[in-house]
N, CA and C of each residue as an Amber inpcrd file, in Angstrom:
protein
   312
 119.7540000 136.0310000  97.0130000 120.8670000 135.2630000  96.9900000
 121.3510000 134.8020000  95.7920000 122.6300000 135.0460000  95.1910000
 122.9690000 134.5800000  93.8110000 123.6470000 133.0670000  94.0290000
 122.8070000 132.2760000  93.2560000 123.3850000 130.7940000  93.3610000
 124.0850000 130.5520000  91.8220000 124.9320000 129.7880000  92.0220000
 125.6490000 129.3390000  90.5600000 124.2390000 128.5040000  89.9830000
 124.3140000 128.6830000  88.4810000 123.1520000 128.0250000  87.8050000
 122.7980000 126.5990000  88.2050000 124.0100000 125.8480000  88.2350000
 123.7250000 124.3720000  88.5190000 123.0810000 124.1730000  89.9060000
 123.5230000 124.9900000  90.9570000 122.7680000 124.7790000  92.1880000
 121.2770000 125.3340000  92.2390000 121.0740000 126.3970000  91.4930000
 119.5300000 126.8070000  91.2680000 118.7680000 125.7240000  90.5050000
 119.4490000 125.0380000  89.5330000 118.7040000 124.0130000  88.8390000
 118.4560000 122.7600000  89.7620000 119.5650000 122.5100000  90.4810000
 119.2350000 121.5540000  91.4890000 118.1770000 121.6770000  92.4670000
 118.0210000 122.9630000  93.1500000 116.9480000 123.3210000  94.0360000
 115.7600000 123.3240000  93.1140000 115.5940000 123.9040000  92.0230000
 114.3490000 123.7690000  91.2320000 113.8340000 122.2690000  90.9290000
 114.8040000 121.5800000  90.6790000 114.4760000 120.1030000  90.5230000
 114.0130000 119.3500000  91.5900000 114.6760000 119.7760000  92.6090000
 114.2380000 119.1360000  93.9990000 112.8320000 119.6570000  94.3190000
 112.5300000 120.8040000  94.1660000 111.2930000 121.3560000  94.7130000
 110.1200000 120.9150000  93.7840000 110.3390000 120.5060000  92.5240000
 109.3940000 119.9960000  91.5500000 109.5510000 118.4210000  91.6440000
 110.2150000 117.8930000  92.4720000 110.3320000 116.2880000  92.7890000
 110.6690000 115.5620000  91.3520000 111.3940000 116.2250000  90.6640000
 111.8120000 115.8870000  89.1560000 113.2540000 115.0750000  89.4410000
 113.3200000 113.7430000  89.5440000 114.5530000 113.0340000  89.9050000
 115.3830000 112.9890000  88.7490000 114.7710000 113.0600000  87.4040000
 115.7060000 113.0540000  86.0980000 116.4720000 114.3220000  86.0640000
 115.5740000 115.5210000  86.3110000 116.3640000 116.9900000  86.3400000
 117.3410000 116.8750000  87.1830000 117.1370000 116.3660000  88.4300000
 117.9000000 116.5510000  89.6040000 119.3470000 115.6310000  89.1780000
 118.9790000 114.5760000  88.7060000 120.3300000 113.7840000  88.3230000
 121.2270000 114.3610000  87.3140000 120.4850000 114.8740000  86.3810000
 121.2980000 115.5920000  85.2360000 121.9410000 116.9440000  85.6750000
 121.8680000 117.4450000  86.9370000 122.7090000 118.3510000  87.5020000
 124.1180000 117.7510000  87.9200000 124.2980000 116.4960000  87.8320000
 125.5600000 115.7830000  88.1240000 126.2660000 115.4670000  86.9200000
 127.5350000 115.1750000  87.2340000 128.3860000 114.6920000  85.9210000
 128.0820000 113.2340000  86.0160000 128.5170000 112.4960000  84.8560000
 128.3710000 110.8560000  84.8990000 129.0480000 110.1410000  85.8640000
 130.1780000 110.6830000  86.3950000 130.7770000 110.1300000  87.3900000
 130.6460000 110.5650000  88.7640000 129.8310000 111.5100000  89.0130000
 129.3650000 112.0380000  90.3660000 129.2700000 111.0770000  91.5080000
 129.4950000 111.6440000  92.7310000 129.2650000 110.7190000  93.9430000
 128.3950000 111.7050000  94.9310000 127.3660000 110.9650000  95.4960000
 126.4700000 111.5310000  96.4730000 126.5330000 110.7310000  97.7350000
 126.9100000 111.4090000  98.9710000 126.8620000 110.7750000 100.2310000
 125.6600000 111.4150000 101.0860000 124.8060000 110.4460000 101.4040000
 123.7530000 110.8940000 102.3700000 123.0750000 109.6900000 103.0100000
 122.8700000 110.0080000 104.2720000 122.2750000 108.9220000 105.2920000
 123.1830000 107.7960000 105.4330000 124.5230000 108.0990000 105.3350000
 125.4850000 106.9600000 105.4580000 125.7490000 106.1500000 104.3080000
 125.1050000 106.4530000 103.0850000 125.3100000 105.7030000 101.9130000
 125.9640000 106.4940000 100.8170000 126.5410000 105.7280000  99.7350000
 127.3210000 106.4350000  98.6490000 126.5340000 106.0750000  97.4520000
 126.2780000 106.9790000  96.6480000 125.6030000 106.6610000  95.3620000
 126.5920000 107.2550000  94.1540000 126.8730000 106.4470000  93.0970000
 127.7940000 106.6300000  92.1350000 127.1430000 106.7620000  90.8980000
 127.4840000 107.8560000  90.2260000 126.9210000 107.9630000  88.7970000
 125.5110000 108.5440000  88.7490000 125.2350000 109.1190000  87.5480000
 123.7830000 109.6140000  87.4190000 122.7690000 108.6330000  87.7280000
 122.8530000 107.5070000  87.1670000 121.7680000 106.5280000  87.2740000
 121.5940000 106.0700000  88.7020000 122.5480000 105.8240000  89.4560000
 122.0810000 105.5810000  91.0030000 121.6820000 106.7700000  91.8000000
 122.2940000 107.9690000  91.0890000 121.6210000 109.3250000  91.8320000
 120.3260000 109.6390000  91.5250000 119.7960000 109.1690000  90.2710000
 118.3880000 109.5310000  89.9520000 117.5800000 108.3780000  90.6710000
 118.1900000 107.1150000  91.0060000 117.4270000 106.2080000  91.6530000
 117.2080000 106.6490000  93.1550000 118.3900000 107.1260000  93.8760000
 118.4150000 107.4540000  95.1850000 117.5010000 108.7370000  95.2810000
 117.5660000 109.6720000  94.5980000 116.5640000 110.7940000  94.6180000
 115.1240000 110.6630000  94.4580000 114.8720000 109.8140000  93.7140000
 113.3360000 109.2560000  93.3370000 112.8530000 108.4550000  94.5370000
 113.6540000 107.8000000  95.2040000 113.1370000 107.1810000  96.4690000
 113.3030000 108.1170000  97.5060000 114.1310000 108.9720000  97.6580000
 114.0490000 110.0010000  98.6490000 112.8480000 110.8610000  98.6210000
 112.4600000 111.3060000  97.3690000 111.1960000 112.1000000  97.0620000
 110.1310000 111.4330000  97.5860000 109.8250000 110.2290000  97.2450000
 108.7670000 109.3580000  97.5710000 108.7790000 109.3270000  99.0250000
 109.7960000 109.0890000  99.7300000 109.6980000 108.9730000 101.2520000
 109.3950000 110.0770000 102.0180000 110.2950000 111.1480000 101.4620000
 110.3230000 112.3410000 102.3240000 109.5330000 113.6240000 101.8340000
 109.3060000 113.4800000 100.5260000 108.6330000 114.7720000  99.7710000
 109.2070000 116.0810000 100.3950000 110.5810000 116.0720000 100.4030000
 111.3880000 117.3020000 100.6710000 111.5710000 118.2500000  99.8710000
 111.3960000 119.4940000 100.4210000 111.5990000 120.7530000  99.5330000
 112.7080000 121.5160000 100.0670000 113.4830000 122.4220000  99.3490000
 114.4000000 123.1330000  99.8140000 114.2640000 124.7440000  99.5260000
 114.6460000 125.3020000 100.5610000 114.6260000 126.8840000 100.5790000
 116.0140000 127.1570000 101.0350000 116.7460000 127.8300000 100.0610000
 118.0980000 128.3120000 100.3180000 118.1220000 129.2850000 101.1760000
 119.1730000 128.9970000 102.2190000 119.5360000 130.1640000 103.1590000
 120.7020000 130.7990000 102.9960000 121.7530000 130.1010000 102.6020000
 123.0680000 130.7420000 102.3020000 123.8620000 129.7890000 101.3750000
 124.7610000 130.5550000 100.7080000 125.6470000 129.8410000  99.7740000
 127.0630000 130.4500000 100.1020000 128.1420000 129.6890000 100.4350000
 129.3380000 130.3460000 100.6980000 130.4270000 130.1560000  99.5630000
 131.5880000 130.6970000  99.7540000 132.6670000 130.5100000  98.9670000
 133.1880000 129.0530000  98.8250000 132.9030000 128.1850000  99.9170000
 133.4800000 126.9630000  99.6910000 132.4480000 125.7950000  99.0590000
 131.3290000 126.5790000  98.3220000 130.3830000 125.7840000  97.8010000
 129.4250000 125.0720000  98.6710000 129.1720000 125.5510000  99.8480000
 128.1780000 124.9500000 100.8330000 126.9710000 125.6160000 100.8540000
 126.0400000 124.9760000 100.3400000 124.5460000 125.5410000 100.3290000
 123.7740000 125.1210000 101.7410000 123.5050000 126.0990000 102.4640000
 122.6110000 125.6960000 103.6000000 121.0460000 125.9520000 103.0720000
 120.3240000 125.1930000 103.3570000 118.9060000 125.1660000 102.9760000
 117.9410000 124.6020000 104.0960000 116.9090000 125.3910000 104.3910000
 115.8260000 124.8180000 105.1890000 115.1530000 123.8510000 104.3190000
 115.0290000 122.4940000 104.8280000 114.6150000 121.4640000 104.0360000
 113.3020000 120.9280000 104.9420000 112.1560000 120.9330000 104.2490000
 110.9050000 120.6770000 104.7310000 110.4030000 119.4220000 104.0430000
 109.6880000 118.4390000 104.8970000 109.1830000 117.3960000 104.3840000
 108.5330000 116.6060000 105.1960000 108.3850000 115.2010000 104.9340000
 107.6800000 114.0790000 105.6280000 108.5610000 113.3370000 106.4680000
 109.1940000 114.0590000 107.5030000 110.2120000 113.3150000 108.2880000
 110.2050000 114.1380000 109.6080000 110.8040000 113.3530000 110.6690000
 110.7530000 113.8670000 111.9810000 111.6530000 115.2290000 111.9820000
 111.2440000 116.0940000 112.6950000 112.0480000 117.2040000 112.9850000
 111.8960000 118.5420000 111.8940000 111.1390000 118.0130000 110.8710000
 110.7480000 118.9940000 109.6710000 110.2270000 120.3570000 110.1440000
 110.6280000 121.3670000 109.6740000 111.7000000 121.7360000 108.7180000
 113.2290000 121.7910000 109.6340000 114.2890000 121.4230000 108.8730000
 115.5790000 121.5250000 109.5160000 116.3580000 122.1300000 108.3750000
 117.5890000 122.8310000 108.8320000 118.4290000 123.3810000 107.9840000
 119.5850000 122.2350000 107.7390000 119.6620000 121.9720000 106.4730000
 120.6360000 120.8960000 106.1190000 121.9620000 121.5560000 105.3880000
 123.1230000 121.0260000 105.4170000 124.2840000 121.5980000 104.5540000
 124.5060000 120.6620000 103.4790000 124.5380000 121.4100000 102.2320000
 124.8190000 120.5830000 101.0160000 126.2510000 120.9690000 100.5530000
 127.2490000 120.1220000 100.8120000 128.7110000 120.4100000 100.3330000
 128.7810000 120.0090000  98.9510000 129.1130000 120.8040000  98.1850000
 128.9970000 120.6310000  96.7350000 130.4980000 120.7610000  96.1770000
 131.0300000 120.0240000  95.2520000 132.0030000 120.2190000  94.3640000
 131.7330000 120.2970000  93.0060000 131.8760000 121.4730000  92.4120000
 131.4390000 121.7840000  91.1330000 132.5150000 121.9120000  90.0580000
 132.4340000 121.3500000  88.9120000 133.4700000 121.4660000  87.8860000
 132.8660000 121.3140000  86.5200000 133.2980000 122.2850000  85.5260000
 132.7770000 122.2400000  84.1400000 131.2250000 122.5110000  84.1900000
 130.5780000 123.1740000  85.1440000 129.1260000 123.3600000  85.2930000
 128.1150000 122.3550000  85.6350000 128.8940000 121.2000000  86.1680000
 128.1020000 120.1290000  86.7670000 128.6970000 119.8310000  88.2050000
 127.7850000 119.1430000  89.0010000 127.9980000 118.7410000  90.4700000
 128.9420000 117.4580000  90.2940000 129.9970000 117.4150000  90.8540000
 130.9550000 116.2800000  90.9430000 130.6510000 115.3890000  92.2180000
 130.3940000 116.1740000  93.2000000 130.1060000 115.3700000  94.4690000
 129.2410000 116.3120000  95.3090000 128.4120000 115.6070000  96.1410000
 127.5180000 116.1980000  97.0560000 127.4300000 115.3740000  98.3070000
 127.7250000 116.1310000  99.5070000 127.6810000 115.3850000 100.8010000
 126.6260000 116.2710000 101.6330000 125.4640000 115.5810000 102.0300000
 124.5370000 116.1950000 102.6110000 124.5860000 115.9040000 104.2920000
 124.7560000 116.9560000 104.9590000 124.8760000 116.8140000 106.5010000
 123.9550000 117.7620000 107.1960000 123.6800000 117.2990000 108.4800000
 122.7740000 118.1160000 109.3660000 123.3810000 119.2540000 110.0820000
């Protein structure tokens, strides 16, 4: 499956538990929505993903990517129901992620 470079970089950063590389996939003003919380900007995104990596140790295996920029990925980790397929709703502009909304 062919993923946009920034999406492939995001998956690689997640699977390496590299919160800095993960956050660098986002614009300075990006927004992430996950587990009922909103995270604004790279600094908050880096903090959020570092905490999530510590808690869940989640890895992603892309299943599909569609024209609406929705990445479906089998997500495995230290959480009930693992593995599950999550949907990563992405808005991408200028080669960076502007927003990410993770849904079940």
